[in-house]
C-alpha positions in Angstrom: 205.2 12.9 305.7 204.0 9.5 307.0 200.4 8.4 306.1 197.9 8.0 308.8 195.4 5.2 309.1 192.6 7.4 307.7 194.7 8.4 304.7 195.8 4.9 303.6 194.0 3.5 300.6 193.1 -0.1 301.0 193.0 -2.2 297.8 192.2 -5.8 297.2 190.2 -8.4 299.3 191.1 -10.0 302.6 191.7 -13.7 302.8 188.4 -14.2 304.7 186.4 -12.5 302.0 188.0 -14.7 299.3 187.3 -17.8 301.4 183.6 -16.9 301.9 183.2 -16.4 298.1 184.8 -19.7 297.4 182.5 -21.5 299.9 179.4 -19.9 298.3 180.6 -21.0 294.8 181.3 -24.5 296.1 177.8 -24.8 297.6 176.1 -23.5 294.5 178.0 -25.9 292.2 177.3 -28.8 294.5 173.5 -28.1 294.4 173.6 -27.7 290.7 175.4 -31.1 290.3 172.9 -32.8 292.5 170.0 -31.5 290.4 171.7 -32.3 287.1 172.1 -36.0 287.9 168.6 -37.6 288.3 168.1 -40.3 290.9 166.8 -43.8 289.9 163.5 -42.8 291.6 163.2 -39.7 289.4 163.9 -41.8 286.3 161.2 -44.3 287.3 158.8 -41.4 288.0 159.4 -39.9 284.6 159.0 -43.3 282.9 155.7 -43.8 284.8 154.5 -40.3 283.7 155.3 -41.1 280.1 153.4 -44.4 280.3 150.4 -42.8 281.9 150.2 -40.3 279.1 150.6 -43.0 276.5 147.9 -45.2 278.2 145.5 -42.2 278.1 146.3 -41.8 274.4 145.8 -45.5 273.7 142.4 -45.4 275.5 141.4 -42.4 273.3 142.6 -44.2 270.2 140.5 -47.3 271.0 137.4 -45.1 271.2 138.2 -43.0 268.1 139.2 -46.0 266.0 136.3 -48.1 267.4 138.8 -51.0 267.8 140.5 -52.6 270.8 143.9 -51.2 271.6 146.3 -52.9 274.0 149.4 -51.9 276.0 151.8 -54.9 276.2 155.0 -54.9 278.2 157.7 -57.0 279.8 160.6 -55.9 282.0 162.6 -54.4 279.2 160.2 -52.9 276.7 156.6 -52.0 275.9 154.5 -51.4 272.8 150.9 -51.0 271.7 148.7 -53.3 269.6 145.5 -52.7 267.7 142.9 -55.4 267.0 142.2 -55.8 263.3 140.1 -58.3 261.3 143.1 -60.6 261.2 144.0 -60.4 264.9 146.4 -58.2 266.9 149.0 -56.1 265.1 151.7 -53.9 266.3 151.2 -50.1 266.0 154.1 -49.0 263.9 152.9 -45.9 262.0 152.4 -43.8 265.1 155.4 -42.1 266.6 153.8 -41.8 270.0 152.6 -45.3 270.3 155.7 -46.9 268.9 157.7 -49.6 270.6 160.0 -48.4 273.4 162.5 -49.8 275.7 162.6 -48.9 279.4 165.3 -46.3 279.9 166.7 -47.9 283.0 165.5 -51.5 282.8 164.7 -54.1 283.7 161.6 -52.9 285.4 159.2 -55.2 287.3 155.5 -54.6 286.3 152.6 -55.5 288.5 148.9 -55.1 287.6 146.1 -54.9 290.1 143.6 -56.5 289.5 145.8 -59.2 287.8 145.2 -59.9 284.1 143.5 -63.2 283.2 146.0 -65.8 282.1 149.6 -65.7 283.2 152.2 -65.0 280.6 155.6 -63.4 280.6 154.1 -60.2 279.2 151.6 -57.8 280.9 148.7 -56.7 278.8 146.1 -54.0 279.4 143.3 -53.8 276.8 141.2 -50.7 276.2 137.8 -51.2 274.7 135.6 -49.0 272.5 133.5 -47.8 275.3 134.4 -44.7 277.3 134.3 -46.6 280.6 136.8 -49.4 281.4 137.7 -51.3 284.5 139.9 -49.3 286.9 143.4 -50.7 287.5 146.7 -49.9 289.2 149.9 -50.6 287.2 153.0 -50.6 289.5 156.5 -50.1 288.1 159.4 -51.2 290.4 163.1 -51.0 290.0 165.3 -52.0 293.0 163.7 -50.4 296.1 161.8 -47.8 294.1 158.1 -48.1 293.2 155.7 -45.9 291.3 152.1 -46.6 290.6 149.9 -45.5 287.7 146.2 -45.5 288.8 143.5 -45.5 286.2 140.0 -44.7 287.4 138.2 -46.3 284.4 136.8 -43.1 282.9 140.0 -41.8 281.3 142.0 -40.3 284.2 145.5 -41.7 284.8 147.5 -40.5 287.8 151.0 -41.3 288.9 151.5 -42.0 292.6 154.6 -42.5 294.6 
């Protein structure tokens, strides 16, 4: 006896259903790949956030140690210095304030207001007092720019 349409059992997927699933998987993988590879702007933003936190730590260290602490940087690396009786010395015994290289250097650094004396290194010095001069430190790499704004009373914000 021949089977009618109502009696036939359908098994498997149609070609259209398979194509829709493949398109959904492709879009999902594409979005995941875009998020997994950070852009140069995101890299600069992360670097600026790290430096802002380290500047805040350096400011707090200057107050706690009752000594001047400086951030010094050029286009390829940055480090922190502390003022001792014999002059400035590199902070080496602190894992957070250790010398670091910019992850995706070289980076152009601009300070507003500009520091006194023009050298090849930028220097920001934090005093023993809880109030410092406000400044804006801008990091630039290619067409990307990110600014770190210090209000002078211990707040550091990263702006795009």
